[in-house]
N, C-alpha and C positions, 0 to 999 in steps of 0.2 A: 860440534862435530856432528850431531842430531840436525842442522839446520842446513851444513854442507849437503849432507845427506839428500836431503829433502828438497833441496832448489836442484840438486843433478833429478832427481826421480820426475821433477815438474819440467825442468828442459827436455829431458827424455819422452815424454808425454806429448808435449807439446811441438817436440820435433817429429814424433812417432804419425802425428794426426796430421800434420801439416804433408807428410809424404804422401798418405792414404788417402789425404782430401786430394792431392795433385795426379794420383793414380787414378783415382774416380772419374774425374775431369777429362784424364788424357780417354779414359778408355768409353766414356759418355759420347767424346769429340769424333772420336775413331767409329763408333758404331754408327753417327751419323753421317759420317762421309762413305761408310759402306753402305748407307741404304738411301744415298742420295739425299741428307736432310738440308735443309736450307743451314748453307754456313756464313758467318759474317765475314765479310772481307774487308782486311785492315785499310784497302783507301775508301771503304766507304761502301754502301749497297750491298747485294746481296750476288750469291753467286747460283749455279745452276737450275734452282727451281725459282727462283726471282726471275730470270730469264723469261722461260718457261710459262711461266703466269702473266709474263708481260703479253707475250704471243698469242694468250688466250683472252684477248680482248675483241671488241669489237665496235667497229665506228656505228656514233650514233649520227643522224641528221633530224635539224629541229623543224618540227613541224611548220609549214607555210601559212597554217590558219591559227594552231592558239597557241604557237610555241614552244610548245610540249618536245622533248626531245625524245625520238623510239630509232630502234634498230634501223642503220641503212639498207634499203631495199623493201622495209616494210611496208606494207599498203595504205593502214590504218595505223592513227598514234592512240587509240582506243579511247580518248577521253570524249565525256557524255557533253552534249552540247557540242560537240564539233563537226561542222558538215562534210569534212574528208572521210 
């Protein structure tokens, strides 16, 4: 009889543990949604901030003389020894 009671007790502990973990995970996801965090998209990639980060990129242009990539529209590449 004591083995059955112990087994039921262990099962109850595991069940309540999983419930607690799922509740914590739901709260964490809800907090990310509320604060605009990065949330994984089920189809791959990211949403919200992933798109915003992509729009913060800057075009690069290759220096004709030394081949170093610099921001488009900048005057000099800044590489020592480059005549540009």
